[in-house]
N, C-alpha and C positions, 0 to 999 in steps of 0.2 A: 233932381227933385225927389225921387223916391227915397234916396238915402237920407235927405234932410227930414222927410216925413218920418222915417224909421227912427232916426236919432231923436227927433222931437217926442215921439211916442215913448221911447225908452226913458228919456229924462222925465217925462210927465209921470210915468208909473213909479219911478224911483222917488220922485218928490212926494207923491201921494203916500207911498209906503212908509216913508220916513217921518211923515207928519203925525200919524196916529199911533195907537198902541200904547203899551205900558212902558214909557220911557223911565229912565232912572229917577228923574225928577218927580214923576207921578208916583212911582213906587215909594219914594221917600215921603211924599205927602201922606200916603196911606199908613206907612210905618209910624210917622209922627202922630197920627190920630190914634194909634194903638195904645191902650193902657197896659203898660208892661207889668204892672202889678197883677193884672187879671189874665192876660193872654201871653202866649208865646208869639211874639210879633212877627217872626218869620212865617209861622203857620197862618197868622191873621192875614198877612199879605198874600200868601198862596191861595187861601180860600177866597179872598176878595177877587183875585185875578181869575180864579176858576169860575166863580159865580158871574162875574162881569168881564167877558173876554175883551171888551173895549172900555176904556176909562170913562168915556162919555155916558155909557150905560149906567155906570156906578153913580155918576153925578145926577143924571136924569131921574133914576129910580129913587134915590134917597132924597132928592129935593121935593119929590111929590109922593111921599109915602102913602097917603090916603088912596091914591089911584093905583098904587103898586103894592098894596099891603101883603099879598101872597108872596111876591118875590122878596120883599123886605123880610118877612117872617122866615122864609127859607134861608135867606142869607144869614140872619142872626142864629138860626138853628145850626147851620154849618159851622159857625164860629165857636159853638159850644165845645167842639172837639179840640179847640186851641186853648181852652182854659187851663190854667195851671192848677 
């Protein structure tokens, strides 16, 4: 029974770890939003991931800019370093 519980815990942790984070698909979504005429898109992606360690933070913050204005302003300020 103890080994079953250990195996269950390990599988649960692996499943949770693989669900979140910046997957290649999520990175591509951000890169697709980048205006390549204005920004170095690799830098744009990097700054986005630095500002929002979890993709859900990016979505939640930008969906409700009014309540998160300081965080949004800091994000856009960080992107200035990525401008061409």
